[in-house]
Every structure is written in structure tokens, then in C-alpha cells.
Rosetta silent file (secondary structure, phi, psi, omega in degrees, C-alpha in Angstrom):
SEQUENCE: MPRRNDLEHKALQLIVNVGDDGVLQAELWRKLDASSREGSRIAIKLEGKGLIHRERELFKGRWTYRLYAKRKQASINSIIDCPCLMCPNDSRCGPWNSVSPNECEKLTEWLLSLT
SCORE:     score description
SCORE:     0.000 S_00000001
   1 L     0.000  132.253  177.846 -160.011   74.440   42.953 S_00000001
   2 L   -71.240  150.262  174.411 -159.278   70.677   43.206 S_00000001
   3 L   -68.878  159.446  178.085 -157.531   69.481   46.373 S_00000001
   4 H   -62.431  -39.952  177.758 -153.895   68.366   46.210 S_00000001
   5 H   -68.565  -23.388  171.993 -154.745   64.766   46.983 S_00000001
   6 H   -64.946  -52.709 -176.659 -157.189   64.846   44.091 S_00000001
   7 H   -68.342  -36.552  175.487 -154.501   66.040   41.719 S_00000001
   8 H   -54.523  -42.553 -176.771 -151.943   63.603   43.167 S_00000001
   9 H   -64.754  -46.650  173.100 -154.394   60.835   42.442 S_00000001
  10 H   -58.883  -40.695 -179.201 -155.044   62.116   38.867 S_00000001
  11 H   -63.490  -51.641 -179.958 -151.311   62.575   38.300 S_00000001
  12 H   -59.736  -41.412  177.249 -150.548   59.079   39.228 S_00000001
  13 H   -60.254  -44.400  175.611 -153.230   57.674   37.079 S_00000001
  14 H   -53.707  -48.570  179.601 -152.000   59.563   34.161 S_00000001
  15 H   -61.755  -43.463  173.917 -148.503   58.448   34.660 S_00000001
  16 H   -68.589  -25.630 -177.633 -149.445   54.857   34.994 S_00000001
  17 H   -74.543  -29.650  179.519 -151.718   55.062   31.890 S_00000001
  18 L   -76.755  -10.871  175.152 -148.846   56.271   29.606 S_00000001
  19 H    83.849 -158.023 -177.284 -146.857   53.094   30.117 S_00000001
  20 H   -67.164  -12.177  178.790 -143.277   52.478   29.825 S_00000001
  21 H   -81.148  -20.435 -174.368 -142.474   55.615   27.803 S_00000001
  22 L    78.192  172.129 -179.856 -143.195   57.860   30.704 S_00000001
  23 E  -136.854  145.643  175.771 -144.626   61.460   30.525 S_00000001
  24 E   -74.899  145.117 -177.231 -142.702   64.739   30.658 S_00000001
  25 H   -57.006  -46.038  178.101 -143.443   66.710   33.748 S_00000001
  26 H   -65.354  -30.900  177.147 -144.718   69.668   31.895 S_00000001
  27 H   -63.074  -39.784 -172.151 -147.018   67.677   29.676 S_00000001
  28 H   -66.928  -42.927 -178.428 -148.512   66.143   32.853 S_00000001
  29 H   -63.158  -33.527 -179.962 -149.224   69.648   34.297 S_00000001
  30 H   -68.052  -38.601 -178.799 -150.997   70.790   31.194 S_00000001
  31 H   -66.089  -34.288  179.802 -153.154   67.723   31.234 S_00000001
  32 H   -88.782   -3.179 -174.871 -154.035   68.347   34.950 S_00000001
  33 L    51.391   52.634 -178.768 -154.449   71.994   34.381 S_00000001
  34 L  -128.984  160.134 -178.737 -152.135   72.863   37.223 S_00000001
  35 L   -70.972  157.759  179.464 -149.290   75.276   37.608 S_00000001
  36 H   -57.515  -49.857 -175.999 -145.693   74.179   37.092 S_00000001
  37 H   -57.353  -45.824 -178.394 -144.958   74.907   40.882 S_00000001
  38 H   -67.391  -38.577  175.551 -147.981   72.823   41.987 S_00000001
  39 H   -68.261  -40.515  178.863 -147.023   70.076   39.540 S_00000001
  40 H   -62.116  -43.068  172.953 -143.447   69.975   40.689 S_00000001
  41 H   -59.067  -34.873  175.819 -144.650   69.575   44.289 S_00000001
  42 H   -66.341  -46.449 -178.747 -146.901   66.650   43.329 S_00000001
  43 H   -61.054  -36.859  176.474 -144.251   64.974   41.453 S_00000001
  44 H   -66.738  -45.805 -178.769 -141.885   65.204   44.453 S_00000001
  45 H   -59.495  -48.640  177.983 -144.487   63.987   46.841 S_00000001
  46 H   -62.100  -31.886  178.157 -145.264   60.995   44.595 S_00000001
  47 H   -76.139  -41.121  176.497 -141.582   60.166   44.253 S_00000001
  48 H   -57.767  -37.278 -175.303 -141.271   60.510   48.034 S_00000001
  49 L   -85.642   -6.322 -179.421 -143.972   58.003   48.527 S_00000001
  50 L    83.110   12.815  176.142 -142.287   55.562   46.156 S_00000001
  51 L   -80.537  -32.312  177.048 -144.990   55.637   43.540 S_00000001
  52 E  -124.199  167.457  158.560 -143.019   57.199   40.736 S_00000001
  53 E  -130.406  152.175  177.992 -139.465   57.886   39.737 S_00000001
  54 E  -112.435  136.242  177.442 -138.120   60.923   37.923 S_00000001
  55 E  -123.460  133.382  179.870 -135.330   61.032   35.413 S_00000001
  56 E   -77.619  137.013 -170.381 -133.816   64.323   34.350 S_00000001
  57 E  -144.498  140.471  167.664 -134.044   64.862   30.572 S_00000001
  58 E   -80.548  118.107 -176.424 -133.025   67.558   28.104 S_00000001
  59 E  -133.503  115.329 -175.488 -136.033   68.346   26.120 S_00000001
  60 L    46.560   50.248  176.520 -136.026   71.099   23.398 S_00000001
  61 L    72.229   11.891  172.233 -133.058   72.781   25.036 S_00000001
  62 E  -138.678  149.292 -177.081 -134.395   72.919   28.595 S_00000001
  63 E   -86.786  135.236  177.533 -133.998   70.418   31.411 S_00000001
  64 E  -141.454 -167.815  174.164 -137.099   68.793   32.725 S_00000001
  65 E  -123.664  141.489  169.301 -138.107   65.454   34.197 S_00000001
  66 E  -103.378  130.907 -171.280 -139.711   62.394   32.736 S_00000001
  67 E  -104.481  128.414  176.354 -142.032   60.710   35.213 S_00000001
  68 E  -122.089  142.269  175.522 -142.345   56.936   35.279 S_00000001
  69 E   -77.578  133.038  176.584 -144.803   54.817   37.326 S_00000001
  70 L   -74.218  -36.626 -171.036 -143.134   52.193   39.647 S_00000001
  71 L   -95.885  132.818  178.237 -146.440   50.198   39.578 S_00000001
  72 L   -88.896  151.769  179.747 -147.295   48.765   36.109 S_00000001
  73 L   -74.774  138.327 -177.025 -150.736   48.555   34.749 S_00000001
  74 L   -70.332  144.764  179.399 -152.198   45.066   35.035 S_00000001
  75 L  -150.602  137.882 -174.873 -152.610   43.160   31.869 S_00000001
  76 H   -61.054  -20.762 -174.500 -154.032   39.646   31.072 S_00000001
  77 H   -62.891  -24.674 -176.979 -150.884   39.018   28.753 S_00000001
  78 H   -74.764  -17.911  176.235 -148.744   38.239   31.810 S_00000001
  79 L  -114.532   -1.627 -168.390 -150.846   35.148   32.692 S_00000001
  80 L   -54.195  -32.370 -179.614 -152.304   34.240   29.229 S_00000001
  81 L   -91.632   -3.429 -173.269 -150.038   31.013   29.219 S_00000001
  82 L   -60.424  125.023 -177.304 -150.523   30.031   32.651 S_00000001
  83 H   -57.683  -30.174 -173.988 -151.589   26.173   32.798 S_00000001
  84 H   -62.086  -25.530  177.920 -154.075   26.830   35.517 S_00000001
  85 H   -53.779  -40.041 -176.857 -156.375   28.699   33.112 S_00000001
  86 H  -111.987   12.771 -168.903 -157.197   25.465   31.319 S_00000001
  87 L   -74.978  131.328  173.755 -156.448   22.895   34.003 S_00000001
  88 L   -72.104   -7.176  174.955 -159.166   20.197   34.274 S_00000001
  89 L   -98.177    8.129 -175.799 -158.330   20.008   38.024 S_00000001
  90 L   -51.992  -35.310 -178.891 -159.056   23.551   38.707 S_00000001
  91 L   -71.569  -26.141 -176.654 -162.107   22.884   40.846 S_00000001
  92 L  -100.916   -0.272 -175.703 -160.169   20.482   43.102 S_00000001
  93 E   -79.158  131.789  176.100 -156.973   22.613   43.288 S_00000001
  94 L   177.272  158.711 -174.329 -155.997   24.448   46.469 S_00000001
  95 L   -59.166  -26.410  178.114 -153.056   24.491   48.951 S_00000001
  96 L  -122.222   26.224  175.183 -154.526   21.836   51.266 S_00000001
  97 L   -97.995 -177.479 -175.246 -156.609   19.771   48.687 S_00000001
  98 L   -70.391  -27.357  170.421 -155.612   16.553   46.963 S_00000001
  99 E  -104.242  130.013 -168.884 -154.429   18.760   43.956 S_00000001
 100 L  -132.250  130.759  171.816 -152.109   21.378   45.110 S_00000001
 101 H   -58.394  -23.767  179.315 -150.378   24.331   43.226 S_00000001
 102 H   -63.828  -30.928 -176.379 -147.402   23.529   45.532 S_00000001
 103 H  -113.180    6.778 -179.618 -146.989   20.127   43.784 S_00000001
 104 L   -80.793  118.599 -172.457 -148.016   20.976   40.245 S_00000001
 105 H   -77.661  -29.530  176.190 -145.214   20.163   37.745 S_00000001
 106 H   -72.708  -38.182  179.400 -146.938   22.223   34.917 S_00000001
 107 H   -72.014  -34.363 -179.984 -147.192   25.313   37.008 S_00000001
 108 H   -65.909  -42.224 -179.640 -143.740   24.869   38.300 S_00000001
 109 H   -71.777  -25.515  178.158 -142.362   24.672   34.761 S_00000001
 110 H   -74.128  -37.543  176.429 -144.244   27.558   33.634 S_00000001
 111 H   -64.181  -38.641 -179.746 -143.144   29.772   36.454 S_00000001
 112 H   -68.981  -28.627  173.319 -139.541   28.693   35.835 S_00000001
 113 L   -69.235  -16.496 -176.332 -139.909   29.685   32.123 S_00000001
 114 L   -84.370  -23.516  179.594 -140.807   33.187   33.089 S_00000001
 115 L   -84.060    0.000    0.000 -137.294   33.677   34.744 S_00000001
């Protein structure tokens, strides 16, 4: 039988991988091959650690929880337009170099466009 920490890790990975739609608690336990009691305890523990949040949901006439990861999966799409990726001064850029990200107008404009 897998240890609880192993199941917690697997559960967190599954929740993160489903993305913004979240996963129903019962569906997660089936994927983990765990009991509902064990699954509920893992979800509560992950929520207590601040790794997920649970929202109560009525599904097929029964109350359950949908689990969402607080940490989002990394994606290159978030930085694809960053001017640093194609900057000709990349090799000379650094916080204490002649070219600095602290003084870069293109980087500042890009960051402001994100908000």
C-alpha cells in the first residue's frame, strides 16, 4: 500500500495537471485508487498546506468538492512576447552591467502591458 505522502504528491500532480477546470474529489480518488476517506483526508491536508483550494459543488444530486491547484502549471506562453528573448544585448545584460534590466524601456513597456 502506498504511503500517504506518496498519495499526496500524486494527488497534487493530478490536480495541477487538470488545469483551470479543477477535478472532482471522487474522480481524483478513483485515479489514485484510494478510498474516499483516505482521499478526503489528503484533500484537507493539501488545502491546509495552501497547495489547493476546495469548492463545494452539487454533482448529479450529491454534494462533493471540486479541487483546484493554487500553483499553475508553467507555460512558455506567459513569456513568449518578452523582449529579452530576442534582445541583441542579452549577453551584456545584467543588474550590474552596462545594459541593465532595471533600465530597459522595452522590458518595462512589456511588463506594464501585462497588467
